[in-house]
C-alpha positions as CSV (number, residue, x, y, z in Angstrom):
1,M,12.2,-2.5,13.2
2,T,12.3,1.3,12.8
3,A,11.2,3.0,9.6
4,T,14.8,4.1,9.0
5,R,16.1,0.5,9.1
6,A,13.2,-0.7,7.0
7,T,14.1,1.9,4.4
8,G,17.7,0.7,4.3
9,L,16.4,-2.9,3.9
10,F,14.1,-1.8,1.0
11,V,17.0,0.0,-0.8
12,V,19.0,-3.2,-0.7
13,L,16.1,-5.3,-1.8
14,T,15.3,-2.9,-4.7
15,A,18.9,-3.1,-5.9
16,V,18.8,-6.9,-5.7
17,F,15.4,-7.3,-7.4
18,T,16.2,-4.8,-10.2
19,W,19.8,-6.1,-10.8
20,P,21.8,-5.1,-12.7
21,Q,20.0,-1.7,-13.1
22,V,22.3,-0.1,-10.5
23,L,25.3,-1.0,-12.6
24,H,23.8,0.6,-15.7
25,P,22.2,3.9,-14.5
26,L,22.1,5.3,-18.1
27,S,20.3,2.3,-19.6
28,I,16.6,1.6,-19.6
29,P,14.4,-1.4,-20.1
30,D,14.1,-2.3,-23.8
31,N,10.5,-1.0,-24.1
32,I,9.1,2.1,-25.8
33,D,7.4,3.3,-22.6
34,S,10.9,3.8,-21.1
35,Y,11.6,6.5,-23.7
36,F,8.1,8.0,-23.1
37,N,8.9,8.3,-19.4
38,A,12.1,10.3,-20.1
39,W,10.2,12.5,-22.6
40,R,7.4,13.6,-20.2
41,V,9.8,14.1,-17.3
42,A,12.0,16.3,-19.6
43,W,9.0,18.2,-21.0
44,V,7.7,19.3,-17.5
45,A,11.2,20.4,-16.6
46,H,11.5,22.4,-19.8
47,Q,8.0,24.0,-19.8
48,L,7.1,24.6,-16.2
49,P,9.7,27.3,-15.5
50,V,9.2,29.2,-18.7
51,D,5.5,28.9,-19.4
52,P,3.5,27.1,-16.7
53,G,0.2,28.2,-18.2
54,H,0.8,25.9,-21.2
55,L,2.3,23.0,-19.2
56,F,-0.1,20.5,-20.7
57,D,0.4,21.7,-24.2
58,A,3.2,19.4,-25.1
59,N,5.1,19.5,-28.3
60,I,3.4,16.4,-29.8
61,F,0.3,16.1,-32.0
62,H,0.6,19.7,-33.3
63,P,-1.5,21.8,-33.4
64,L,-3.6,20.3,-30.6
65,T,-3.4,21.5,-27.1
66,G,-3.5,19.6,-23.8
67,T,-1.6,16.7,-25.4
68,L,0.4,15.9,-22.3
69,L,-3.0,14.8,-20.8
70,F,-3.5,12.1,-23.4
71,S,-1.5,9.9,-21.0
72,D,-0.7,10.1,-17.3
73,V,1.2,13.3,-16.7
74,V,3.0,11.8,-13.6
75,L,3.2,15.4,-12.4
76,L,4.5,14.7,-8.9
77,E,7.3,12.6,-10.2
78,C,8.2,15.3,-12.8
79,L,8.3,18.0,-10.1
80,V,10.7,15.8,-8.0
81,A,12.8,15.4,-11.1
82,L,12.8,19.1,-12.1
83,P,15.6,20.5,-9.9
84,F,17.9,17.6,-10.8
85,L,17.4,18.1,-14.5
86,K,18.0,21.8,-14.1
87,L,21.4,20.9,-12.5
88,G,22.3,19.0,-15.6
89,V,21.7,15.4,-14.5
90,P,20.9,13.3,-17.5
91,V,17.1,12.7,-17.9
92,V,17.6,8.9,-18.2
93,L,19.5,8.8,-14.9
94,V,16.8,10.9,-13.2
95,T,14.0,8.7,-14.6
96,N,15.8,5.6,-13.4
97,L,16.1,7.1,-9.9
98,L,12.4,7.9,-9.9
99,V,11.6,4.3,-10.7
100,F,14.1,3.0,-8.0
101,A,12.5,5.4,-5.5
102,G,9.1,4.1,-6.4
103,F,10.1,0.6,-5.3
104,V,11.6,1.8,-2.0
105,L,8.8,4.1,-1.1
106,S,6.0,1.7,-2.0
107,A,7.6,-0.9,0.3
108,L,8.0,1.6,3.0
109,G,4.4,2.8,2.8
110,M,3.2,-0.7,3.0
111,F,5.5,-1.5,5.9
112,L,4.1,1.5,7.9
113,L,0.5,0.5,7.2
114,V,1.0,-3.2,8.2
115,R,3.2,-2.6,11.2
116,D,0.5,-0.3,12.5
117,L,-2.2,-3.0,11.9
118,T,-0.3,-6.0,13.2
119,K,2.3,-4.6,15.6
120,N,4.7,-7.1,14.0
121,S,7.7,-5.9,11.9
122,V,8.3,-9.2,10.2
123,A,4.7,-9.3,9.0
124,A,5.1,-5.7,7.8
125,V,8.3,-6.6,5.8
126,L,6.5,-9.5,4.2
127,A,3.6,-7.3,3.2
128,A,6.0,-4.7,1.9
129,M,7.7,-7.3,-0.3
130,V,4.3,-8.3,-1.7
131,F,3.3,-4.8,-2.5
132,A,6.7,-3.7,-4.0
133,F,8.3,-6.7,-5.5
134,A,5.7,-9.1,-6.8
135,P,5.8,-10.0,-10.5
136,F,3.2,-7.4,-11.3
137,R,5.6,-4.7,-10.4
138,F,8.3,-6.0,-12.8
139,D,5.7,-6.5,-15.6
140,H,5.3,-2.8,-15.3
141,Y,8.9,-1.9,-14.7
142,F,8.9,0.6,-17.5
143,H,5.7,2.4,-16.5
144,L,6.7,5.3,-14.3
145,E,3.2,6.0,-13.1
146,M,2.8,2.5,-11.8
147,A,6.1,2.7,-9.8
148,W,4.8,5.4,-7.4
149,A,2.1,3.5,-5.5
150,Q,3.3,4.4,-2.0
151,W,0.4,6.8,-1.4
152,M,-2.1,3.9,-1.4
153,P,-0.9,2.3,1.8
154,L,-0.1,5.6,3.3
155,S,-3.6,6.9,2.8
156,L,-5.0,3.7,4.4
157,W,-2.5,4.1,7.2
158,M,-3.8,7.6,8.0
159,L,-7.4,6.3,7.6
160,H,-6.8,3.8,10.4
161,R,-5.1,6.3,12.6
162,T,-8.0,8.7,12.1
163,A,-10.4,6.0,13.2
164,R,-8.2,5.4,16.2
165,T,-7.6,9.0,17.3
166,G,-10.2,11.2,15.6
167,K,-7.5,13.8,15.0
168,L,-8.0,16.4,12.3
169,A,-4.4,16.1,11.2
170,H,-4.8,12.4,10.5
171,G,-7.9,13.0,8.5
172,L,-6.3,15.8,6.5
173,L,-3.2,13.6,5.8
174,T,-5.6,10.9,4.5
175,G,-6.9,13.3,1.9
176,F,-3.5,14.8,1.2
177,F,-2.0,11.3,0.4
178,V,-5.0,10.6,-1.9
179,A,-4.2,13.8,-3.8
180,L,-0.6,12.9,-4.0
181,Q,-1.6,9.5,-5.5
182,G,-3.6,11.3,-8.1
183,Y,-0.7,13.5,-9.1
184,S,1.5,10.4,-9.2
185,S,-0.8,8.0,-11.1
186,V,-4.3,8.6,-12.4
187,Y,-5.0,4.8,-12.5
188,Y,-4.1,4.3,-8.9
189,V,-6.1,7.2,-7.5
190,I,-9.2,5.7,-9.1
191,F,-8.4,2.4,-7.5
192,L,-7.5,4.0,-4.2
193,A,-10.7,6.0,-4.0
194,S,-12.6,2.8,-4.7
195,A,-10.8,1.0,-1.9
196,L,-11.6,3.9,0.5
197,V,-15.2,3.9,-0.4
198,L,-15.4,0.1,0.2
199,A,-13.2,-0.3,3.3
200,G,-13.7,3.2,4.9
201,P,-17.0,2.5,6.6
202,L,-15.8,-0.7,8.2
203,I,-12.5,0.8,9.3
204,L,-14.4,3.8,10.7
205,W,-16.7,1.4,12.5
206,T,-13.6,0.1,14.4
207,A,-13.4,3.6,16.1
208,A,-14.4,3.9,19.7
209,A,-17.9,5.4,20.1
210,D,-16.6,8.6,21.6
211,V,-14.1,9.0,18.8
212,R,-16.2,8.0,15.8
213,R,-17.9,11.4,15.3
214,K,-14.6,13.3,15.4
215,A,-13.1,10.8,13.0
216,L,-15.9,11.2,10.6
217,V,-15.5,15.0,10.6
218,S,-11.8,14.7,10.2
219,L,-12.1,12.3,7.2
220,A,-14.7,14.6,5.7
221,C,-12.2,17.5,5.9
222,G,-9.6,15.2,4.4
223,G,-12.0,14.3,1.6
224,A,-12.7,17.9,0.9
225,L,-9.0,18.7,0.8
226,A,-8.4,15.9,-1.7
227,I,-11.2,17.1,-3.9
228,V,-9.9,20.7,-3.9
229,L,-6.4,19.6,-4.7
230,L,-7.4,17.2,-7.5
231,L,-10.2,19.2,-9.1
232,P,-8.0,21.2,-11.5
233,Y,-6.4,17.9,-12.6
234,I,-9.8,16.2,-13.0
235,N,-11.1,19.1,-15.1
236,A,-8.0,19.0,-17.3
237,Y,-8.5,15.3,-18.0
238,R,-12.1,15.8,-18.7
239,H,-11.1,18.3,-21.4
240,A,-8.6,15.9,-22.8
241,A,-11.2,13.1,-23.0
242,A,-13.4,15.4,-24.9
243,V,-10.7,16.0,-27.5
244,T,-9.7,12.3,-27.9
245,G,-13.2,10.9,-27.5
246,G,-12.2,8.8,-24.4
247,R,-12.3,5.0,-24.3
248,S,-15.1,3.1,-26.0
249,R,-17.0,0.7,-23.7
250,Q,-15.8,-2.2,-25.8
251,E,-12.1,-1.1,-25.5
252,A,-12.4,-0.6,-21.8
253,L,-14.0,-4.0,-21.1
254,L,-12.5,-6.3,-23.7
255,A,-9.0,-5.2,-24.4
256,Y,-7.2,-6.7,-21.4
257,G,-9.6,-8.8,-19.3
258,T,-8.0,-11.5,-17.2
259,G,-9.1,-14.8,-15.8
260,P,-8.2,-17.0,-12.8
261,K,-5.2,-18.4,-14.5
262,H,-3.5,-15.0,-14.6
263,Y,-3.2,-15.1,-10.8
264,L,-0.7,-17.9,-11.5
265,A,1.1,-15.9,-14.2
266,A,4.7,-15.1,-13.2
267,M,7.4,-13.3,-15.2
268,P,9.1,-15.3,-18.0
269,S,12.4,-14.5,-16.3
270,S,11.3,-15.8,-12.9
271,V,14.1,-17.9,-11.3
272,L,11.6,-20.5,-10.0
273,Y,8.7,-20.4,-12.4
274,G,10.0,-18.9,-15.7
275,K,9.6,-22.1,-17.7
276,T,6.2,-23.0,-16.1
277,L,4.1,-20.1,-14.8
278,G,6.1,-17.7,-16.8
279,T,4.4,-18.9,-19.9
280,I,0.9,-18.0,-18.7
281,G,-0.7,-14.9,-20.1
282,Q,1.0,-11.8,-21.6
283,H,2.2,-8.4,-20.6
284,E,-0.4,-6.6,-18.4
285,K,-1.7,-9.9,-17.0
286,K,1.1,-11.1,-14.6
287,L,-0.9,-11.1,-11.3
288,F,0.8,-13.9,-9.4
289,P,1.2,-13.0,-5.7
290,G,3.1,-16.1,-4.8
291,F,2.0,-19.5,-3.4
292,L,3.2,-18.8,0.1
293,V,1.5,-15.4,0.2
294,M,-1.8,-16.9,-1.1
295,A,-1.6,-19.6,1.6
296,L,-0.9,-17.0,4.3
297,A,-3.7,-14.8,3.1
298,I,-6.1,-17.7,3.4
299,I,-4.9,-18.3,6.9
300,G,-5.4,-14.6,7.6
301,L,-9.0,-14.9,6.5
302,L,-9.8,-17.8,8.8
303,P,-12.3,-17.1,11.7
304,R,-12.3,-15.3,14.0
305,W,-12.9,-12.4,11.7
306,D,-12.6,-8.7,12.6
307,R,-13.7,-5.6,10.7
308,V,-10.2,-4.8,9.5
309,R,-9.7,-8.1,7.8
310,V,-13.2,-8.1,6.4
311,A,-12.5,-4.7,5.0
312,Y,-9.4,-5.9,3.1
313,A,-11.2,-9.0,2.0
314,I,-13.8,-6.8,0.4
315,V,-11.1,-4.7,-1.3
316,L,-9.4,-7.9,-2.5
317,A,-12.7,-9.2,-4.0
318,F,-13.3,-5.9,-5.7
319,A,-9.8,-5.8,-7.2
320,V,-10.1,-9.3,-8.6
321,D,-13.5,-8.6,-10.0
322,I,-12.3,-5.5,-11.8
323,S,-9.3,-7.3,-13.2
324,F,-11.7,-9.8,-14.8
325,S,-13.1,-6.9,-16.8
326,Q,-16.0,-8.2,-18.9
327,R,-15.9,-11.5,-17.0
328,G,-16.5,-9.7,-13.8
329,L,-19.6,-8.2,-12.3
330,L,-18.8,-4.6,-11.7
331,L,-16.7,-2.9,-14.4
332,G,-19.5,-2.6,-16.9
333,W,-21.8,-0.8,-14.4
334,L,-18.9,1.4,-13.2
335,Y,-18.1,2.3,-16.8
336,D,-21.7,3.4,-17.4
337,H,-22.1,5.4,-14.2
338,V,-18.7,6.6,-13.0
339,F,-16.8,8.9,-15.3
340,A,-13.3,8.0,-14.0
341,F,-13.7,4.3,-15.1
342,R,-14.3,5.3,-18.7
343,G,-10.6,6.3,-19.0
344,L,-9.3,2.9,-18.0
345,R,-7.6,1.2,-20.9
346,V,-6.2,-1.7,-18.8
347,P,-8.4,-2.8,-15.9
348,P,-5.9,-5.4,-14.7
349,R,-3.7,-2.6,-13.5
350,I,-5.8,-2.8,-10.4
351,G,-3.4,-5.6,-9.6
352,Q,-1.5,-3.1,-7.4
353,L,-4.6,-2.8,-5.2
354,M,-4.9,-6.5,-5.2
355,L,-1.4,-6.8,-3.9
356,L,-2.1,-4.3,-1.2
357,A,-5.1,-6.3,0.1
358,V,-3.5,-9.7,-0.2
359,G,-0.4,-8.3,1.4
360,V,-2.3,-7.1,4.5
361,L,-4.2,-10.4,4.7
362,A,-1.0,-12.4,4.3
363,A,0.6,-10.4,7.1
364,F,-2.3,-11.3,9.4
365,G,-1.8,-14.9,8.4
366,L,1.9,-14.8,9.2
367,V,1.1,-13.3,12.6
368,R,-1.2,-16.2,13.2
369,V,1.4,-18.8,12.1
370,L,4.1,-17.2,14.3
371,G,1.6,-17.3,17.2
372,W,1.0,-21.0,16.7
373,V,4.7,-21.6,16.6
374,Q,5.3,-19.5,19.6
375,R,2.9,-21.5,21.7
376,R,4.4,-24.9,20.6
377,R,8.1,-24.3,19.8
378,S,9.0,-20.8,20.6
379,G,12.6,-21.3,19.6
380,L,11.5,-21.8,16.0
381,V,9.9,-18.4,15.6
382,P,12.9,-16.7,14.1
383,A,13.5,-19.5,11.6
384,V,9.9,-19.6,10.5
385,A,9.9,-15.8,10.1
386,A,13.1,-15.9,8.1
387,A,11.7,-18.8,6.0
388,A,8.6,-16.8,5.1
389,I,10.6,-13.8,4.0
390,G,13.2,-15.8,2.2
391,L,10.7,-18.1,0.3
392,T,8.6,-15.1,-0.8
393,A,11.7,-13.3,-2.1
394,L,12.7,-16.5,-4.0
395,E,9.2,-16.8,-5.5
396,Y,9.5,-13.2,-6.7
397,L,13.1,-13.2,-7.9
398,S,13.6,-12.9,-11.6
399,F,16.3,-11.8,-14.0
400,P,15.4,-8.3,-15.1
401,M,14.5,-7.4,-18.6
402,T,17.1,-6.4,-21.1
403,L,18.6,-3.0,-20.6
404,V,19.6,-0.8,-23.5
405,P,21.8,2.4,-23.4
406,V,20.0,5.6,-24.2
407,A,21.7,8.6,-26.0
408,S,22.1,11.6,-23.8
409,E,23.1,13.7,-26.8
410,P,21.0,14.5,-29.9
411,S,21.3,12.5,-33.1
412,A,23.1,14.3,-35.9
413,V,19.9,15.3,-37.7
414,H,18.3,16.5,-34.5
415,A,21.4,18.5,-33.6
416,W,21.1,20.1,-37.0
417,L,17.4,20.8,-36.4
418,A,18.0,22.4,-33.0
419,A,20.2,25.0,-34.7
420,Q,17.4,26.0,-37.2
421,P,14.7,28.7,-36.8
422,R,11.7,27.3,-34.9
423,G,9.1,25.5,-37.0
424,V,6.8,22.6,-37.1
425,V,8.4,19.2,-37.7
426,A,7.1,16.0,-39.4
427,E,9.2,12.9,-39.1
428,L,8.7,10.0,-41.5
429,P,7.7,7.3,-41.8
430,A,4.8,7.9,-39.4
431,P,2.9,4.6,-39.4
432,G,0.3,5.8,-36.9
433,A,-1.3,4.3,-33.7
434,V,-1.4,0.8,-35.2
435,A,2.4,0.7,-34.8
436,E,2.1,1.0,-31.0
437,G,4.6,3.8,-30.8
438,V,7.4,2.6,-33.1
439,P,9.1,4.7,-34.3
440,E,7.1,7.6,-33.0
441,V,8.4,7.4,-29.5
442,Y,12.0,7.6,-30.7
443,Y,11.2,10.7,-32.6
444,Q,9.5,12.0,-29.5
445,Y,12.4,11.3,-27.2
446,Q,14.9,13.0,-29.6
447,S,12.6,16.1,-29.5
448,I,13.9,16.8,-25.9
449,F,17.0,18.2,-27.6
450,H,15.1,20.8,-29.7
451,W,11.4,21.0,-28.4
452,F,10.0,22.0,-31.8
453,P,6.3,21.3,-32.2
454,M,5.8,18.1,-34.2
455,L,2.9,16.4,-35.9
456,N,4.2,13.0,-34.6
457,G,3.4,11.6,-31.1
458,Y,3.1,8.6,-28.9
459,S,0.7,8.5,-26.0
460,G,-2.1,6.6,-24.3
461,M,-4.6,8.2,-26.6
462,Y,-4.4,9.1,-30.3
463,P,-6.4,12.2,-31.5
464,G,-8.3,12.2,-34.8
465,P,-6.2,14.8,-36.6
466,Y,-3.1,12.6,-35.9
467,V,-4.8,9.5,-37.3
468,E,-5.9,11.5,-40.4
469,W,-2.4,12.8,-40.9
470,T,-0.7,9.4,-40.8
471,A,-3.3,8.1,-43.2
472,A,-2.4,11.0,-45.6
473,M,1.3,10.1,-45.4
474,K,0.7,6.7,-46.9
475,T,1.2,8.2,-50.3
476,F,4.3,10.2,-49.4
477,P,6.1,11.8,-51.3
478,D,3.4,12.4,-53.9
479,E,1.8,15.9,-54.4
480,S,-1.2,15.3,-52.1
481,A,1.1,14.3,-49.2
482,I,3.3,17.4,-49.6
483,A,0.2,19.5,-49.9
484,D,-1.1,18.0,-46.6
485,L,2.2,18.8,-44.8
486,R,2.1,22.3,-46.1
487,A,-1.6,22.7,-45.0
488,R,-0.6,21.6,-41.5
489,G,2.1,24.3,-41.3
490,V,5.1,22.0,-41.5
491,S,8.5,23.6,-41.9
492,Y,10.8,20.6,-41.6
493,V,10.4,17.1,-42.8
494,I,12.9,14.4,-41.6
495,L,13.2,11.0,-43.2
496,H,14.7,8.0,-41.4
497,E,16.0,5.3,-43.6
498,Q,15.9,2.6,-40.9
499,Y,12.1,2.8,-40.6
500,F,11.2,2.7,-44.3
501,G,10.4,-0.5,-46.2
502,P,12.9,-1.9,-48.7
503,G,13.6,0.6,-51.4
504,E,11.0,3.1,-50.1
505,Y,13.6,5.5,-48.6
506,A,15.7,5.7,-51.8
507,R,12.5,6.3,-53.9
508,A,11.4,9.1,-51.6
509,V,14.8,10.8,-51.6
510,Q,15.0,10.6,-55.4
511,A,11.5,12.1,-55.7
512,L,12.2,14.9,-53.3
513,A,15.4,15.8,-55.1
514,S,13.5,17.1,-58.1
515,R,11.2,19.4,-56.1
516,R,11.9,23.2,-56.1
517,D,9.7,23.9,-53.1
518,L,12.0,21.9,-50.7
519,V,15.6,22.4,-49.7
520,G,17.4,19.2,-48.7
521,F,20.1,18.8,-46.0
522,G,22.2,15.8,-45.2
523,P,22.6,12.9,-45.3
524,F,23.2,12.6,-41.5
525,P,24.3,9.4,-39.8
526,D,21.4,7.8,-38.0
527,T,21.1,4.9,-35.6
528,R,21.0,2.5,-38.5
529,G,21.4,3.9,-42.0
530,E,21.0,7.6,-42.6
531,A,18.6,10.5,-42.2
532,R,17.8,13.4,-44.4
533,A,16.1,16.7,-43.6
534,Y,14.0,19.0,-45.8
535,R,12.8,22.5,-45.4
536,L,9.5,23.4,-47.0
537,L,9.7,26.7,-48.8
538,S,6.9,29.2,-49.0
539,V,4.8,28.8,-52.2
540,K,3.9,32.1,-53.9
């Protein structure tokens, strides 16, 4: 099968597995991170053309700088999106297309790697399905940074080709793909680098004696290229970690650790397993690769062994161990000695690397099974191959999460705000990090229509000044809360009735009506209820 035909197949499979997303291109999964995706894609398109020197100084968590780096910037995805946004394509549609492309490209990257290793297109399609369509991928359907995993298999593909040819171009492409993975997903470049360190020596050992030295030099050049390309990004994230304090050891090790049962955890919406395996675990812990794939991976690991399969077995063992977090052997040591691992909030996201390794091993297993069938009943080979693909697809098939439409126009209060002189905004209520982004991410999404700096924000890390501000707002609208807003340079305060507790909104509006240092505007119709805006006047 050619790469072109494989791409067409993966486009169809993506449409099927994500159904009915293709019918609702302006809707998103009902999850706060879907709104966050649209905001960061829109921010880069807004800021990069006008002030690239302050690209990372997003409009959230005012007055802090570098706030885009408090989560994954997904810079490469944003750069791809930029020309489409400048042409007026709605940001929600562009974001959905990026996610769709992530499925297709991840499958294609895995196909190219495994076809090169096994010389078997059926095995390559199976591995591509494992890497791109396993339950893990749909558990993270709303995480844009986890959609673009294609550079992981492409890096390994070039690593194998470098070991085979020794060519400088292949070594440089290895490093270039590593850098592209870094600019697509910070999590994944950490995991990819780990895989290259673990598997690289064994893969290089497969090189012919007269090629090995050239291959080593070529890979060293590729490694240097990756470092040069990624160093500015790494330094930017180091600065951001210094601002936020990074992850505590306890948070990194204890927050999301998995166990063996989570490798049986499917999506609750799974067609086959929703009522059984779909009840195991929670979000971030859906690591089921499929029973057939697990059986084929075991067959692939049967003797005789070779260095390639041993290399991927080591990568698989590493990925499983890291996913176990505090229950594993390695993550604590890595946290203490390797800076990159201190930023990991959710170690089980290494599930993507697990799928890569198990997909390769399952492909080798399928090749063995097809070889056994070929020697005994050659006429059954097409049926067995089709059954392997079909059963894997059935094990992975699930009804997608609920989709919700997203406004492509500003709400009434934000349309009013966009017409005002530029100033700092505070939207209330602001319950803080404990609310896990609600309603902060909705305020943040609406900011794409005005781009005013705001005290609010939702991200992967929450800076101290933001936490202090939300604590000060617990007494709003008393004098101390108003004084705190004024001290932080706020010009506009927006109240959203739908997020206040019973009676709290009415009491706040009544209290603010008697103040002479505020000018009220509204009410404006909001999603539910109303919203009001206030401008803080200068106090002489």
